[in-house]
C-alpha positions in Angstrom: 114.8 78.8 113.8 113.2 76.7 116.6 110.3 75.8 114.2 112.8 74.0 111.9 114.3 71.8 114.6 113.3 68.1 114.3 110.9 67.1 117.1 110.1 70.6 118.2 106.5 70.3 117.2 106.0 67.1 119.3 107.7 68.8 122.2 105.3 71.8 122.1 102.4 69.4 121.8 103.5 67.4 124.9 104.0 70.5 126.9 100.6 71.9 126.0 98.8 68.8 126.9 100.6 68.5 130.2 99.6 72.0 131.5 96.4 72.3 133.4 94.7 75.5 134.4 91.6 76.7 136.1 89.6 79.9 135.8 88.2 81.8 132.7 89.2 80.9 129.2 91.5 83.9 128.9 93.2 83.1 132.2 93.8 79.5 131.2 95.2 80.5 127.8 97.5 83.0 129.5 98.6 80.4 132.0 99.4 77.9 129.3 101.3 80.4 127.2 103.3 81.6 130.2 104.4 78.1 131.1 105.3 77.3 127.5 107.4 80.4 127.4 109.3 79.4 130.6 109.9 75.9 129.2 111.2 77.3 126.0 113.7 79.5 127.8 115.0 76.5 129.7 115.1 74.3 126.6 116.9 77.1 124.6 119.5 77.5 127.3 120.2 73.9 128.1 119.6 72.1 124.8 119.4 74.5 121.8 122.1 77.1 122.5 124.0 76.3 125.7 125.3 79.8 125.9 127.8 79.3 128.7 129.4 76.5 126.9 129.5 78.5 123.6 131.1 81.4 125.5 133.9 79.2 126.8 134.5 77.7 123.4 134.6 81.1 121.7 137.0 82.4 124.4 139.3 79.4 123.8 139.3 80.1 120.1 140.3 83.7 120.6 143.1 82.7 123.0 144.3 80.1 120.5 144.6 82.6 117.6 146.4 85.1 119.9 148.9 82.4 120.8 149.5 81.4 117.2 149.9 85.1 116.2 152.6 85.6 118.9 154.7 82.8 117.4 154.3 83.5 113.7 152.6 85.8 111.2 149.0 84.7 110.4 148.0 83.9 106.9 145.0 85.6 105.3 142.8 82.7 106.1 144.0 82.5 109.7 143.4 86.3 110.1 139.8 85.8 109.0 139.3 83.0 111.4 140.7 85.1 114.3 138.4 88.0 113.3 135.3 85.6 113.3 136.3 84.2 116.7 136.5 87.7 118.2 133.1 88.7 116.7 131.5 85.5 118.0 132.9 86.1 121.5 131.8 89.7 121.5 128.2 88.7 120.6 128.2 86.1 123.4 129.6 88.7 125.8 126.7 91.0 124.9 124.1 88.3 125.3 125.7 86.9 128.4 125.4 90.4 130.1 128.2 90.2 132.7 129.4 93.8 132.3 128.2 96.5 134.7 128.6 99.2 132.1 126.1 97.4 129.8 123.6 97.3 132.6 123.7 101.0 132.9 123.1 101.4 129.1 120.1 99.1 129.2 118.6 101.1 132.1 119.1 104.3 130.2 117.4 103.0 127.0 114.5 101.6 129.1 114.0 104.9 130.8 113.9 106.7 127.4 111.2 104.4 126.1 109.3 104.7 129.3 109.2 108.5 128.8 108.1 108.0 125.2 105.2 105.6 125.9 103.7 107.1 129.1 101.1 109.9 128.6 101.9 113.1 130.5 99.2 115.1 132.4 99.4 118.2 130.3 96.2 120.0 129.1 94.5 118.5 126.1 92.3 120.4 123.7 88.7 119.3 123.5 87.1 118.1 120.2 83.5 118.0 121.4 82.4 120.9 119.1 84.2 119.5 116.1 81.9 117.9 113.5 83.5 114.7 112.0 82.1 112.7 109.1 80.1 109.8 110.4 79.5 106.2 109.2 76.0 105.2 108.4 73.7 103.4 110.9 73.9 100.3 108.7 77.7 100.4 108.8 77.6 100.8 112.5 75.3 97.8 112.9 77.6 95.7 110.6 80.4 96.2 113.1 78.3 94.4 115.7 78.4 91.1 113.8 80.3 88.3 115.6 83.7 86.9 114.6 83.8 83.4 113.1 86.6 80.9 113.4 87.3 80.8 109.7 87.7 84.6 109.6 90.3 84.4 112.4 92.2 81.6 110.7 92.2 83.4 107.4 93.5 86.7 109.0 96.2 84.8 110.9 97.5 83.0 107.8 97.7 86.2 105.8 100.1 87.7 108.4 103.9 87.7 107.9 105.2 85.0 110.2 108.8 86.4 110.2 108.0 89.6 112.0 109.1 90.3 115.5 107.3 88.6 118.3 104.1 90.1 119.7 103.4 91.2 123.3 103.0 87.6 124.4 106.5 86.8 123.2 105.5 84.5 120.4 105.9 85.2 116.7 103.1 84.8 114.2 105.0 81.9 112.7 104.5 80.0 116.0 100.7 80.6 116.0 100.4 79.7 112.3 102.4 76.5 112.8 100.4 75.4 115.9 96.9 76.8 115.1 95.4 73.3 115.1 96.7 72.7 118.6 96.0 76.2 120.0 92.8 77.2 118.2 90.3 75.7 120.6 91.6 77.5 123.6 92.3 80.7 121.7 88.9 80.7 120.1 87.0 80.2 123.4 89.1 83.0 124.9 88.4 85.5 122.1 84.7 84.6 122.0 84.2 85.0 125.7 86.1 88.3 125.9 84.3 89.9 123.0 80.9 88.8 124.1 81.2 91.1 127.1 81.1 94.2 124.8 79.4 92.5 121.8 81.7 91.7 118.9 83.3 94.3 116.6 85.2 94.3 113.5 87.0 96.9 111.5 85.1 98.4 108.6 86.9 98.8 105.3 88.2 102.3 104.6 88.6 103.1 100.9 91.9 104.8 100.3 93.3 106.5 97.2 96.3 104.8 95.8 99.7 106.3 96.3 99.9 107.1 92.6 96.6 109.1 92.7 97.8 111.3 95.6 101.1 112.0 93.8 99.3 112.9 90.6 96.9 115.3 92.3 99.8 117.1 94.0 101.5 117.5 90.7 98.3 118.8 89.1 98.1 121.5 91.8 101.7 122.6 90.9 100.9 122.5 87.2 97.8 124.7 87.7 99.7 127.3 89.6 102.5 127.4 87.0 100.1 127.7 84.1 98.2 130.6 85.7 101.6 132.1 86.8 100.4 132.2 90.4 102.5 132.1 93.5 101.8 129.2 95.9 103.3 127.3 98.8 103.4 123.6 99.5 103.9 122.5 103.1 105.2 118.9 103.6 104.6 117.9 107.2 106.4 115.1 109.0 104.6 113.5 112.0 107.1 112.5 114.7 106.8 109.0 116.1 103.3 108.8 114.8 102.2 105.4 116.2 103.9 106.0 119.6 102.3 109.3 120.5 98.5 109.0 119.8 96.5 109.8 122.9 93.9 107.0 123.7 91.3 109.3 125.2 91.5 111.5 122.1 91.0 108.4 119.9 88.0 107.1 121.9 86.3 110.5 121.4 87.0 110.4 117.7 85.3 107.0 117.4 82.2 108.1 119.2 81.9 111.3 117.1 82.3 109.3 113.9 79.2 107.2 114.8 80.8 103.9 116.0 78.5 102.1 118.4 79.4 101.6 122.0 80.6 98.1 121.4 82.8 99.4 118.6 84.9 101.8 120.6 84.7 99.7 123.8 85.8 96.8 121.7 88.9 98.7 120.8 89.7 99.0 124.5 89.5 95.2 124.6 91.9 95.0 121.7 94.1 97.7 123.1 94.3 97.2 126.9 97.0 98.9 128.9 100.0 96.8 128.1 103.4 96.6 129.8 106.6 96.7 128.0 110.2 95.5 128.2 112.9 96.9 126.0 115.3 94.5 124.3 118.9 96.0 124.3 121.4 93.7 122.5 119.0 90.8 123.0 118.6 91.4 126.7 115.2 92.6 128.2 115.4 95.7 130.3 112.8 97.6 132.3 109.1 96.7 132.8 106.6 99.6 132.6 103.0 100.2 131.5 102.1 102.2 128.5 99.3 104.8 128.4 99.4 106.0 124.8 100.3 105.0 121.3 99.4 102.3 118.8 101.1 98.9 118.5 103.6 98.6 115.7 102.8 95.6 113.4 99.2 95.3 114.6 96.9 95.1 111.5 94.4 97.3 113.3 96.8 100.2 113.9 96.8 101.8 110.4 93.0 102.1 110.4 93.0 103.6 113.9 95.7 106.1 112.9 93.9 107.2 109.8 90.8 107.8 111.9 92.8 110.0 114.2 94.2 112.0 111.3 90.7 112.7 110.2 90.6 115.4 112.9 93.5 117.2 111.2 91.7 117.0 107.9 88.5 118.4 109.4 90.3 121.3 111.0 92.0 122.2 107.7 88.6 122.0 105.9 87.0 124.4 108.4 89.7 126.9 108.0 89.5 126.7 104.2 85.7 127.1 104.3 86.2 130.2 106.4 88.5 131.7 103.8 91.6 131.7 106.1 93.6 129.2 104.2 92.8 129.1 100.4 94.0 126.1 98.6 94.1 125.7 94.8 91.4 125.2 92.3 92.2 122.8 89.4 90.0 122.0 86.5 88.2 118.7 86.8 86.0 116.8 84.4 84.0 119.1 82.1 83.8 122.6 83.2 83.8 121.8 86.9 86.7 122.8 89.1 88.0 120.9 92.2 89.3 122.7 95.3 92.5 121.0 96.7 93.7 122.2 100.1 95.5 119.2 101.5 96.3 115.5 101.0 96.7 113.0 103.8 98.1 109.5 103.1 98.7 107.6 106.4 101.2 109.8 108.2 102.3 111.8 105.1 100.6 115.2 105.0 100.9 117.9 102.4 99.1 121.3 102.5 98.6 123.8 99.6 97.9 127.5 100.1 98.6 131.0 98.7 102.0 132.6 99.3 100.9 134.9 102.1 102.4 135.1 105.6 99.0 135.2 107.4 98.2 131.8 105.8 101.2 130.3 107.5 100.1 131.8 110.8 96.7 130.2 110.5 98.3 126.8 109.6 100.5 127.0 112.7 97.5 127.5 114.9 95.8 124.4 113.3 98.9 122.3 113.9 99.2 123.5 117.5 95.6 122.7 118.3 95.9 119.3 116.7 99.0 118.5 118.7 97.5 119.3 122.0 94.3 117.4 121.2 95.8 114.2 119.8 99.2 113.9 121.4 100.8 113.7 117.9 103.7 116.1 117.2 104.7 117.7 113.9 108.5 117.4 113.5 109.2 120.9 112.1 112.9 120.0 111.7 111.9 117.5 109.0 109.0 119.5 107.6 109.5 122.0 104.8 107.8 124.7 102.8 108.3 124.5 99.0 107.6 127.7 96.9 105.9 127.5 93.5 106.9 130.5 91.4 109.0 133.5 92.5 107.9 133.9 96.2 109.6 136.7 98.2 110.5 136.6 101.8 110.6 132.8 102.0 112.9 132.7 105.0 110.5 134.9 107.0 107.6 132.7 106.0 109.4 129.5 107.0 110.3 131.1 110.3 106.6 131.8 111.0 106.0 128.0 111.0 109.4 127.0 112.2 110.5 124.7 109.4 113.0 124.8 106.6 112.7 126.0 103.0 112.6 123.3 100.3 112.7 123.4 96.5 111.4 121.6 93.5 111.8 119.0 92.3 111.0 117.2 95.5 109.6 113.8 96.5 106.1 112.9 97.7 105.2 109.3 98.6 108.3 108.1 96.9 107.5 109.8 93.5 108.8 113.1 92.0 107.0 116.2 93.0 107.1 119.1 90.5 109.6 117.6 88.1 110.5 119.7 85.0 108.7 118.7 81.8 111.8 117.7 80.0 113.7 116.3 82.9 114.2 112.5 83.1 116.9 112.2 85.7 114.4 112.7 88.6 112.8 109.4 87.6 116.0 107.4 88.0 115.3 106.5 91.6 111.8 105.2 90.7 113.2 103.2 87.8 115.9 101.7 90.0 113.3 100.6 92.6 111.2 99.0 89.8 114.3 97.2 88.6 115.1 95.8 92.0 111.6 94.5 92.5 111.6 92.9 89.1 114.8 91.2 89.9 113.1 89.4 92.8 110.6 87.8 90.4 111.5 84.2 89.4 110.2 84.5 85.9 112.5 86.3 83.4 111.5 89.9 82.8 112.9 92.0 80.1 112.9 95.6 81.1 113.6 98.2 78.4 114.2 101.8 79.4 111.8 104.2 77.9 112.5 107.9 77.8 110.1 110.2 79.6 108.6 113.0 77.4 106.5 115.9 78.2 102.9 116.1 76.9 103.9 118.8 74.5 106.6 116.7 72.9 104.2 113.7 72.7 101.6 115.8 71.0 104.1 117.1 68.5 
């Protein structure tokens, strides 16, 4: 909203030019941004919003409508005005923070987040003997290439400016709007910081598309059903995925995957130990350091999380190769068969295995080891086991892992999992989402419903 105010750009420019600083490039940039932030707070309070004045006006409006209502019955329009006045006053009362009870609430919320974001001193499993897939030497060398200004500008402009402000308190829209003014100091700061460890960049990780993962999962179910075999599907939910990843664990993962020293040390530059404040009803509360987790909204975080999940994938592969957790073989191209044991897509994990209790025991050991190594936790209350075929003693098997029993058709990555061949109603949710997205397009789109048929019906 500030960016739309006439004269705001000139105001920022004058403030920026008037602030002097000494020291390193990063220190001068931090000093300037800190003073700009303080000036914005004063300007917002005294010029833009005048909260105390607005509070008095809102209170007067509430008193006015209370007086009118005591003398006569309010009309529908007057009742609406009174309701709006009370809502406005309530919001200001929250932002004004002059209630002691609210202070206690803020402190409680801040303490809860502090517990969530600080690493405990519990024992962590070691991954030194675990063999992870490594990047090539050429790929590792490519990560050492320096950043260029046009790369930084291009990445900045591709970000969503409307997202919540970053750790420095400024939104991406602010940096995008004033890049010409701020770029010199920011570029010098970034270049001098990264030169200490040699520059690094994130390599491209090739992902399957969501549709591919969903189709593979349904192929496994179809193969079991055609062979009249009994199988189990375990859908795992990772609790607070980004907030729980252990930093020491992740640094070990990067080293074992072949990233050069400047690569994983560079991540320490990008992910220094930050301090947090929690906004409760618009009011900051608490101030504490974080010692674990990835930053929400950071474009680097999804790549780092996927690398951490590679440890879980490697653990499952080792158990499968040892014959302790058989997956499912499906026919691939030609006469070759493909062995599918699990699918990982970001923080969505799904595991396939035969309907035997000992396999669930082995899976529970894997999940426990992964939890104590990475800091991530499987939320068993939201995880479920789905039987394929007539599987006996399902409740006992679910109790072995500690999760609930699900059923088909289910949902995986937003698409139906195990839908009946002639069933079309399970696709209604997908069709509705497509309709909503098409409605956002400016050009007229004519969408005609097409019935879903099984392959047998299609082939006659």
